[in-house]
C-alpha positions as CSV (number, residue, x, y, z in Angstrom):
1,M,24.9,-42.9,103.0
2,F,28.1,-44.0,101.2
3,D,28.2,-47.1,103.5
4,Q,24.7,-48.0,102.5
5,V,25.4,-47.6,98.8
6,V,28.6,-49.8,99.1
7,Q,26.7,-52.4,101.1
8,R,23.9,-52.5,98.5
9,A,25.8,-52.3,95.3
10,Y,29.3,-53.7,95.9
11,G,29.6,-57.2,94.4
12,A,25.9,-57.3,93.5
13,K,25.0,-58.3,90.0
14,Y,23.1,-55.9,87.8
15,D,19.4,-56.6,87.5
16,F,19.0,-57.1,83.7
17,M,15.4,-58.4,84.1
18,A,14.4,-55.3,85.9
19,I,15.9,-53.2,83.1
20,A,14.0,-55.3,80.5
21,Y,10.7,-54.8,82.2
22,F,11.4,-51.1,82.6
23,V,12.2,-50.8,78.8
24,W,9.1,-52.9,78.0
25,R,6.8,-50.6,80.0
26,I,8.4,-47.4,78.4
27,F,7.7,-49.0,75.0
28,L,4.1,-49.7,75.9
29,K,3.7,-46.1,77.2
30,A,5.2,-44.6,74.0
31,V,3.3,-46.8,71.5
32,F,0.0,-47.6,73.2
33,N,-0.1,-44.9,75.9
34,R,-0.3,-47.6,78.6
35,P,0.4,-46.3,82.1
36,I,3.8,-47.1,83.7
37,P,3.2,-49.1,86.9
38,D,4.7,-48.0,90.2
39,K,6.4,-51.4,90.9
40,N,8.8,-53.3,88.7
41,K,7.4,-56.8,88.7
42,W,10.6,-58.4,87.4
43,E,13.1,-57.0,89.9
44,S,15.3,-59.3,92.0
45,K,16.1,-58.7,95.6
46,N,19.6,-60.3,95.1
47,K,20.5,-57.9,92.2
48,W,20.4,-54.2,91.8
49,F,19.2,-51.5,89.5
50,C,20.7,-47.9,89.7
51,N,17.4,-46.5,90.9
52,E,17.8,-48.4,94.2
53,I,20.6,-46.1,95.2
54,F,18.1,-43.3,95.4
55,E,15.7,-45.5,97.4
56,L,18.2,-45.4,100.2
57,V,17.8,-41.6,100.5
58,L,14.2,-41.1,99.5
59,K,12.8,-44.2,101.4
60,Q,10.4,-45.2,98.7
61,D,10.1,-47.7,95.8
62,L,11.6,-46.0,92.8
63,S,11.9,-49.1,90.6
64,M,9.8,-47.6,87.8
65,K,10.9,-44.0,87.9
66,T,12.6,-42.5,84.9
67,P,15.8,-40.4,85.3
68,N,13.6,-37.2,85.0
69,D,11.3,-38.4,87.7
70,L,14.2,-39.0,89.9
71,M,15.6,-35.6,89.4
72,F,12.3,-33.9,90.2
73,L,12.0,-36.1,93.4
74,L,15.5,-35.1,94.4
75,E,14.8,-31.4,93.8
76,T,11.9,-31.5,96.3
77,S,13.7,-33.7,98.9
78,D,14.9,-32.3,102.1
79,N,17.8,-34.8,102.1
80,F,19.7,-32.8,99.4
81,D,21.0,-29.3,99.7
82,S,20.8,-28.5,96.0
83,V,19.9,-30.2,92.8
84,G,20.0,-28.6,89.4
85,V,17.2,-29.5,87.1
86,F,17.1,-28.2,83.6
87,K,13.6,-27.4,82.3
């Protein structure tokens, strides 16, 4: 997995537009109770967002998952021996 992470992230630029969309949707959820979409519409294939590292392991689109969502997914994944989640 380390090789995949290095290949994906090394030298790639950070996807600031994907972050902006993520923050915008969190704002809409908090203020207007609008649902958070499953896909980040502003993400770029040539840049990366930290969630994409987890996509390598979990094999699903995680572009709009919060850190808490990611931890709960990792907790139930067979690809990890142990994950501590504070509740």
